[in-house]
C-alpha positions as CSV (number, residue, x, y, z in Angstrom):
1,X,86.1,85.9,94.1
2,X,87.2,87.6,91.0
3,X,90.6,87.8,89.4
4,X,92.2,90.0,86.7
5,X,95.5,90.6,85.2
6,X,97.4,93.2,83.4
7,X,100.8,93.6,81.9
8,X,103.1,96.6,82.4
9,X,106.5,96.9,80.9
10,X,106.5,93.2,79.9
11,X,105.6,92.0,83.4
12,X,102.3,90.4,84.1
13,X,100.5,91.3,87.3
14,X,97.7,89.3,88.8
15,X,95.3,90.2,91.5
16,X,92.5,88.4,93.2
17,X,89.6,90.1,95.0
18,X,87.2,88.8,97.6
19,X,83.5,89.3,97.6
20,X,83.9,92.7,99.2
21,X,86.2,93.9,96.3
22,X,89.2,93.8,98.6
23,X,92.5,92.8,97.0
24,X,93.7,89.7,98.7
25,X,96.6,88.8,96.4
26,X,98.7,90.8,94.0
27,X,101.9,90.5,91.9
28,X,103.6,87.4,90.5
29,X,105.7,85.5,93.0
30,X,108.9,86.6,91.3
31,X,108.2,90.2,92.1
32,X,107.3,89.5,95.7
33,X,110.5,87.7,96.3
34,X,112.5,90.4,94.5
35,X,111.1,93.1,96.7
36,X,110.9,91.2,100.0
37,X,113.6,92.3,102.3
38,X,115.4,90.0,104.6
39,X,118.3,90.8,106.9
40,X,121.1,90.6,104.4
41,X,124.7,91.5,103.7
42,X,124.3,95.0,105.2
43,X,124.3,93.5,108.7
44,X,127.8,93.3,110.0
45,X,127.8,95.3,113.2
46,X,125.7,95.5,116.3
47,X,122.7,97.8,116.2
48,X,123.3,101.2,117.7
49,X,121.3,101.7,121.0
50,X,119.6,104.8,119.7
51,X,118.5,103.0,116.5
52,X,117.0,100.1,118.5
53,X,115.2,102.6,120.8
54,X,113.7,104.5,117.9
55,X,112.5,101.3,116.2
56,X,110.9,100.0,119.4
57,X,109.4,103.5,120.0
58,X,108.0,103.3,116.4
59,X,106.6,99.8,116.9
60,X,104.9,100.8,120.1
61,X,103.3,103.9,118.4
62,X,101.8,101.8,115.6
63,X,98.5,100.0,115.5
64,X,98.9,96.7,113.7
65,X,97.4,93.2,113.8
66,X,100.0,90.9,115.3
67,X,98.3,87.9,113.7
68,X,99.1,89.2,110.2
69,X,102.4,90.9,111.0
70,X,105.6,89.3,109.7
71,X,108.2,91.8,110.8
72,X,107.0,94.0,113.7
73,X,105.6,91.2,115.8
74,X,109.1,89.7,116.0
75,X,110.9,92.9,117.2
76,X,111.9,92.8,120.8
77,X,114.4,94.5,123.1
78,X,116.4,91.3,123.8
79,X,117.8,90.9,120.3
80,X,120.0,93.1,118.1
81,X,117.8,95.2,115.8
82,X,120.1,94.6,112.9
83,X,119.0,91.0,112.9
84,X,115.3,91.8,112.9
85,X,113.2,90.9,110.0
86,X,112.5,93.9,107.7
87,X,115.5,95.9,109.1
88,X,118.7,96.5,107.2
89,X,121.7,98.1,108.9
90,X,125.0,99.5,107.6
91,X,128.4,98.3,108.9
92,X,128.2,100.9,111.8
93,X,124.8,99.5,113.0
94,X,122.7,102.4,111.7
95,X,119.3,101.4,110.3
96,X,119.3,102.2,106.6
97,X,116.5,100.0,105.3
98,X,113.0,99.4,106.7
99,X,110.4,97.1,105.1
100,X,107.0,97.4,106.8
101,X,105.0,96.4,103.8
102,X,102.0,94.0,104.3
103,X,102.3,94.6,108.1
104,X,98.5,95.4,108.6
105,X,99.4,98.8,110.0
106,X,96.3,100.8,110.6
107,X,95.6,104.3,111.9
108,X,98.4,106.6,111.0
109,X,102.2,107.1,111.3
110,X,102.3,110.9,111.8
111,X,103.0,110.6,115.5
112,X,105.7,107.9,115.1
113,X,108.6,110.0,116.3
114,X,110.8,106.8,116.3
115,X,110.3,106.5,112.5
116,X,111.1,110.1,111.7
117,X,114.2,110.0,114.0
118,X,115.9,107.3,111.8
119,X,118.1,109.8,110.0
120,X,120.3,107.2,108.4
121,X,117.3,105.6,106.7
122,X,117.8,105.3,102.9
123,X,114.9,102.9,102.0
124,X,111.4,102.8,103.5
125,X,108.6,100.5,102.3
126,X,105.2,101.1,103.8
127,X,103.2,99.5,100.9
128,X,100.0,97.6,101.4
129,X,99.0,98.8,104.8
130,X,95.7,100.4,105.9
131,X,96.6,103.9,107.1
132,X,92.9,104.8,107.0
133,X,92.9,107.7,104.6
134,X,95.6,109.5,106.6
135,X,97.5,112.4,105.0
136,X,101.1,111.7,103.9
137,X,103.1,113.2,106.8
138,X,105.4,116.1,105.8
139,X,107.8,114.7,108.4
140,X,109.1,112.3,105.8
141,X,111.2,115.3,104.7
142,X,113.2,114.8,108.0
143,X,114.6,111.6,106.5
144,X,117.1,113.4,104.4
145,X,119.1,110.3,103.4
146,X,116.0,108.6,101.9
147,X,116.5,107.5,98.3
148,X,113.6,105.0,98.1
149,X,110.1,105.6,99.5
150,X,107.3,103.2,98.8
151,X,103.8,104.3,100.0
152,X,101.9,102.4,97.4
153,X,98.5,101.1,98.5
154,X,99.2,102.2,102.1
155,X,96.0,104.1,102.5
156,X,97.3,107.7,102.3
157,X,95.0,110.3,100.8
158,X,95.1,114.0,100.1
159,X,97.8,116.2,98.6
160,X,101.5,115.3,98.6
161,X,103.2,117.6,101.1
162,X,105.4,120.2,99.5
163,X,108.2,119.2,102.0
164,X,108.6,116.0,99.9
165,X,109.9,118.1,97.1
166,X,112.9,119.1,99.3
167,X,114.1,115.5,99.6
168,X,117.0,115.9,97.3
169,X,118.3,112.3,97.6
170,X,114.9,110.7,96.8
171,X,115.2,108.7,93.6
172,X,112.1,106.6,93.8
173,X,108.7,107.6,95.2
174,X,105.9,105.1,94.7
175,X,102.4,106.5,95.4
176,X,100.5,104.1,93.3
177,X,97.1,103.0,94.7
178,X,95.5,99.6,95.1
179,X,93.5,97.7,92.6
180,X,90.2,97.8,94.4
181,X,88.7,100.0,91.7
182,X,89.8,97.4,89.1
183,X,88.3,94.7,91.2
184,X,84.9,96.4,91.3
185,X,84.9,97.0,87.6
186,X,86.1,93.5,86.7
187,X,83.6,91.6,88.8
188,X,81.9,88.9,86.9
189,X,78.2,89.0,86.4
190,X,76.2,85.8,86.9
């Protein structure tokens, strides 16, 4: 195993790579806790039926490893979706935040009609998944209320779809990539 660190804007970042140069740990704990979403103060009403249906449709369209999943594996039809881990709702029961980071999602999301039907969504985090060199879907532009979109180290490749430029409410778009290249270049010689 190798490890390295760097500092950006006064914050130190650490990452550890296994023998295959795969990043297995990143960020200081303080950042992970800052950006980890739990169901929070937004939850006050019952999830709208259409919102729950779209989330379950999305879950069923995704390929993910349930042994590594923290959020998706817990979602089921018998509980209110506003109480699901990784889901934030507004007072009317509309899904406004979705954290699917580190969910071991593989394959792609372009056919996930449930995801692209969540029109109240303001924040979406798909960071640190393995979307297998899929293109960034232009259907993100359908999420017109999105202000925060994190696709960092999600496995996307290719050009950024021009439709993204029409997302007028988008304030933060994170397309940063993983540290695998840094791992390869920082490996220790024996």
